[in-house]
C-alpha positions, 0 to 999 in steps of 0.5 A: 085261464080255464075255470076247470077244477081240479079232479079227485085224486084217488088211492088205488087199493091192491088188485085194481085193474086199471084200464082194464090192463094194469093190476095194482100190486102196491104203492111204491112212491108218491109226490106232488104229481101223483102216486106211483104203484108197482103193477102187472100188465095182465096182457104181457105178464110182466112188472111195470111202474104205474104212475097215476097223475093229478089231472088238473086240467084237461089240456094236461092230457094232451100234453102228457100224451105227447111226452109219452109218445116222445119218450117212447121213441127213445131207445136208451138202457139208461132211460126208463122205457115208457110202455103206454099212456092212457086214462083211468077214470078220467085221470091220465097215467104213464105205464113204464118199466119197472126198475128194481134197485136203489136210487143214487140218493140213498147211495149217496147218503150211505156214503156221506154217513161214513167220513171220507167215503165216497162212491169210487171215482170211475164208477161214479163217473161212469154213472154220470156218463150214462146219465149224459147218454140218457139226457142226450137221448131225451134232449134229441127228441125235444124232452126236457126232464125238468127234475134231474136229481139223485132221487130220480136215478136208480142203480137196477139190481144185480146189473148196476145199470143206472136209469133215469126215471120219473118223467111226471114233470117233463116238458115237450118242446115249449109246453113248459110254462111252470116252475117245476122241479126240486129247489136244491137243483134248480137252474137259476134261469127257471125262477124267472123264465119257466120255459124249460130248456136242455141247459136247465136239465144240465145244471141240475145234472151239475148239482147231481154230479157235485153230490155224488162225487163230494157226498154234499150238494153245491148249495145247502141253504137251510130255507127256501129263499136262501137256497135260491138265492145261492144258486142264483148269486153264490160262487161256484163251489169247487170240487177240489175244496172237498176232495183235492184229488178232483182238481181236474174237474173244477174247470168243467163244473164252472161251466156246468154250473154257470149261472147264466145258461149262455155261459153253460154247457148245454150239450150232454155229449160234450160233458160226457166226452169232458168227464171222460177227459178229466177222469183219465187226467185224475187216475194219471196221478195214481194209476191203476195199470193191470199186470199181464194175465198169467197163463191158465193153470191145467185146472183152467182147461175149460176155458178152451171150451166152446165159445158157448161157455158160461165164463166164471172169474174167481177172484181171491189170493187164497188158493183154497177158496179158489178151488172150492169155488172153481168146484162149486161152479163145475157142480152148479153148471154141470149141465152146460160148458163152463169156462173158469179163469182166476185171479189172485189180484185186482190188477190180475182180475182187471186184465182178465175182465179186459180180455173177455168179459165174464158172465159171473164174478166170485170175489173176495172183498179184500184183495192184496193190492185193493178191494173188490169195489176197484174190480167191479168198478172197472167191470161195470165200465166195461162195455156189457159190464151190466150183463155180469153177475156178481158174488162177493165173499167175505171173511167178515160179512156181517160187519163188512160194508154191504152198503158200498156195493149198492152202487154196483148193483151187487145183491149176492154175498156168501160168508167165508169160510165157504159153505159148499151147498151155499154157494152152489145154490147162489150160483144156481139161482143166478143161473136159473134167473138169467135162463141158463139153467133148465128148472130141472138142473136146479132141483136135483 
């Protein structure tokens, strides 16, 4: 063992230039391994997340460099993109994609604070499938995350994209020779065999999934030792004990949370397929099948415009709101072709979405056969669903549970009755951010 002493751990002030490239804006988080900053890449003029690690031994530098190189080879939308690895004043750092959004831990806490309110099942399973894709991608290049937990999953604003972040404790190959991670998500074998494996990541994923689906962790010992004992020896809890409708998932979680890694599912792709199968079974008990879409009304003739049209879907059973929202969209996008469709129920909206994904959805929170959460959960599950912007309208916006839309990445809300100018401004703001309008079009 080297006798090298730990190096000092600086706190970077706003404006500090790291490695002559990254200008620090502010601190956004910290942990035992280092401090996370929001920064600007002054060369490329793009925001990034900069994690300055605690440089304990010089051997860490090479290990972290190898991990960064492996992660840089990953091309998956659900894994945070690593830009570079470097050294600042003898301390190693990562520069990564900055993902603006809310972490899954905060979303779960918000739901748990309201009795019997859960993330919509379809949406929850979609997030879990996305995380399986992320784990498959990193495991293929030999990286084990070692700290899979809700805090390290971000649901991106505006898109709802779920992203696995914080690889500060990740291991490459057989490099993981320390016990790291979060006790509530420890795989039992990591306590006596700290070598990291994909099976350990899948156990942590199982704990995360249990909490996302039930608002409670599988084990909740008050003391550190008690919690570790539960992971190692306590019976595996059943989801159906907390939510009977989740009985189809019970057997899957018995395999995910198996004490012995030899008995555990250790391939994320297999887990993904199993989750989708169990979801189909769970939904079969109360199917929500979309009705056939109604023929377009004469005022929707813009749907027959060029293929390059912006597609706007207005979802509300109030014909007055639909007319106003349609007019707002035509005014907001007067310089570009726009195709406007309407739906009066959740079923019709889902049918419209499945027929062709819209670019923008304007929908009422309350619908005759459900609510906006049902529609948006289906939207986000569609291929390319993260590319759709959403505006939620409500008569009760001041008291409406906006927090329930965090898991879908929704950040735009309008109060009913609709203020025409306000809705036009929101539509133009979205279009400007997405590059659909010229700057001059939004200032007229």
